[in-house]
C-alpha positions in Angstrom: 104.6 118.8 79.9 103.0 117.0 82.8 104.8 114.1 84.4 103.4 110.6 84.2 102.2 110.8 87.8 100.5 114.2 87.2 98.9 113.0 84.1 97.5 109.9 85.7 96.3 111.9 88.6 94.3 114.0 86.2 92.9 110.9 84.5 91.8 109.6 87.9 90.2 113.0 88.6 88.2 112.9 85.3 87.0 109.4 85.9 86.0 110.1 89.5 84.1 113.2 88.6 82.4 111.8 85.5 82.0 108.1 86.4 83.3 107.2 82.9 85.6 108.9 80.4 86.4 108.0 76.8 90.1 107.7 75.8 89.6 110.3 73.1 88.1 112.8 75.5 91.0 112.2 78.0 93.6 112.6 75.2 92.1 116.0 74.2 91.9 117.2 77.8 95.5 116.2 78.5 96.8 117.3 75.1 98.4 113.9 74.5 97.8 111.0 72.1 95.2 108.4 72.5 97.9 105.8 72.6 99.5 107.6 75.6 96.1 107.6 77.4 95.6 104.0 76.6 98.9 103.0 78.2 98.1 105.1 81.2 94.6 103.6 81.6 96.0 100.0 81.2 98.7 100.6 83.8 96.2 102.3 86.2 93.7 99.5 85.7 96.4 96.9 86.5 97.2 98.8 89.7 93.5 98.7 90.7 93.1 102.5 90.5 90.4 102.6 87.8 88.4 100.1 85.7 89.4 99.7 82.1 86.7 99.4 79.3 86.9 99.2 75.6 87.6 102.8 74.6 87.7 104.3 78.0 87.8 104.0 81.8 85.4 104.2 84.8 85.6 104.6 88.5 86.4 101.5 90.6 83.9 99.8 92.8 82.5 101.6 95.8 83.7 98.7 97.9 87.3 99.8 97.8 89.4 103.0 97.9 92.2 104.0 95.6 95.8 103.8 96.6 96.9 106.4 99.2 99.8 107.7 97.1 97.3 108.4 94.3 94.9 110.1 96.7 97.8 112.3 97.9 98.2 113.7 94.4 94.5 113.9 93.5 93.1 117.4 94.1 96.2 118.3 96.1 95.8 122.0 95.7 92.2 121.9 96.9 93.1 119.7 99.9 95.9 122.0 100.9 93.6 125.0 100.7 90.9 123.1 102.8 93.6 122.1 105.3 94.9 125.7 105.6 91.4 127.1 106.0 90.5 124.7 108.8 93.9 125.2 110.6 93.2 129.0 110.8 90.2 128.1 113.0 92.3 126.2 115.5 93.7 128.4 118.3 97.1 128.0 120.0 96.8 125.8 123.1 94.0 123.6 121.7 93.6 119.9 122.0 92.4 117.9 119.0 91.8 114.6 117.4 92.9 114.0 113.8 91.9 110.9 111.9 93.0 109.1 108.7 93.1 110.7 105.3 95.0 112.8 102.8 93.0 116.0 103.6 93.6 115.6 107.3 97.3 115.1 106.4 97.2 118.4 104.5 95.5 120.0 107.6 98.3 118.8 109.8 100.9 120.4 107.6 99.3 123.8 108.4 99.4 123.2 112.1 103.2 123.0 112.4 103.5 126.7 113.4 100.8 126.5 116.0 101.9 126.7 119.6 101.1 124.4 122.6 98.9 122.0 120.7 97.9 118.6 122.2 97.1 116.1 119.3 95.7 112.6 119.5 95.8 110.8 116.1 95.5 107.4 114.5 97.2 108.7 111.4 101.0 107.8 111.0 101.4 110.5 108.3 100.0 113.2 110.7 102.2 111.9 113.5 105.3 112.1 111.3 104.5 115.7 110.3 103.8 116.9 113.8 106.4 114.9 115.8 109.3 117.4 114.9 107.2 120.4 116.1 108.9 121.5 119.3 105.6 122.8 120.8 103.3 120.0 120.1 102.3 117.3 122.6 101.6 114.3 120.4 99.7 111.1 121.3 99.5 108.2 118.8 96.7 105.7 119.4 97.2 102.0 119.8 95.9 99.6 117.2 96.9 97.8 114.0 99.0 99.9 111.5 97.6 99.6 108.0 100.7 99.8 105.8 98.8 100.9 102.6 97.9 104.3 104.1 99.5 104.7 107.5 96.2 104.4 109.3 96.0 102.9 112.8 92.7 100.9 113.0 90.8 98.5 115.0 89.1 98.4 118.4 92.3 99.5 120.3 92.4 102.8 118.3 88.8 103.6 119.1 89.1 102.6 122.7 92.1 104.9 123.2 90.3 107.8 121.7 87.3 107.2 124.1 89.7 107.9 127.0 90.1 111.5 125.9 87.9 114.6 125.5 89.3 117.2 123.1 88.4 120.7 122.0 88.3 119.7 118.3 87.9 116.6 116.3 89.1 116.9 112.7 88.0 114.1 110.4 88.2 113.2 106.7 85.7 111.1 104.9 85.6 109.0 101.6 82.1 109.9 100.6 78.9 111.8 101.4 75.6 110.4 100.4 72.7 112.6 99.1 70.9 112.3 102.5 74.0 113.5 104.4 75.3 110.1 105.5 79.1 110.1 106.0 80.6 107.0 104.3 83.9 105.2 104.2 85.4 102.2 102.5 86.7 100.2 105.5 84.7 99.2 108.6 88.0 98.8 110.4 88.5 102.5 110.5 85.0 103.9 111.1 85.0 103.2 114.9 87.8 105.6 115.4 86.0 108.4 113.5 82.8 107.7 115.4 84.7 107.9 118.7 86.2 111.3 117.6 82.7 112.6 116.8 81.5 111.5 120.3 84.4 112.9 122.2 85.2 116.2 120.5 83.6 119.5 121.7 83.7 120.8 118.1 83.9 118.5 115.0 85.4 119.7 111.7 84.7 117.7 108.6 87.2 118.2 105.8 86.3 117.0 102.3 86.8 118.1 98.7 84.0 118.2 96.2 84.7 114.8 94.7 83.4 113.2 97.9 79.8 114.1 96.9 80.1 111.7 94.0 81.5 108.7 95.8 79.4 106.0 97.5 81.5 103.8 99.8 79.6 101.2 101.8 80.5 101.7 105.5 78.5 104.2 107.5 80.4 106.6 109.8 77.6 108.9 110.8 75.6 111.9 109.5 76.7 115.3 108.4 74.3 116.9 110.9 76.5 115.6 113.7 79.4 117.9 112.8 80.0 121.5 113.8 81.7 122.8 110.6 82.3 121.6 107.1 85.3 122.8 105.1 85.2 122.1 101.4 86.4 123.6 98.1 83.0 124.0 96.2 79.4 124.7 97.1 77.7 121.4 98.1 74.7 120.0 96.3 71.4 121.8 97.3 70.2 118.8 99.3 73.4 118.7 101.4 73.3 122.5 101.9 69.8 122.3 103.2 70.8 119.7 105.7 73.7 121.8 106.9 71.5 124.9 107.3 68.8 123.0 109.2 71.3 121.4 111.6 73.2 124.7 112.1 76.5 123.4 110.7 78.9 126.1 109.6 79.9 125.8 105.9 83.3 127.1 104.8 83.8 127.0 101.0 87.5 127.6 100.3 87.8 128.1 96.6 91.1 127.7 94.8 
């Protein structure tokens, strides 16, 4: 039987993918009672993870992201696969930027056996993963540490990234609009991502399929600005056409 955290991660996944899910449908999918689903939905709504409605639940506002701990669980298998796939494209001896996010955190886990890497990051979780690696030169940006997700944000983070030029920039994103616009929830963190795009010779975007259905408000850039896109499912036709026109390499890592 799934644990409470696993069950709630699946509820969150259903709601994110469908926009709205009825309690009865969730109960059938999870093989639990409607009462159990109702308790989960009430608790998750109280935590600000989803919005509760009579008889069901919906995704939260596009103005705010879900808790980092919940994002770490959500689509974990897919994120790990995406991270591993992107890591295989990083050679030993490379220099790279890594930004904030659970998928970039998964990517960092797959870098720990690489040799002679030079990493600049504004992600505390990435720094914690790579700091023990004996053959990794790690630089952590300045800025304000955001406790809720371990991100280092603000003008100081972006300014420090601007001082470097790296072989690779590896970024995560919170949403991708139908026209290819890359979106995030917090304007405080987009400056660092934009600096990475400007100062990396090759830019990797890592995002699972749920990002195609999310519409945050802060604009980071455009998918045509990246070099390669790593994801777990085929993108929508409109996005695929943009990638092809811009010459962006598409890597679909199915799990």
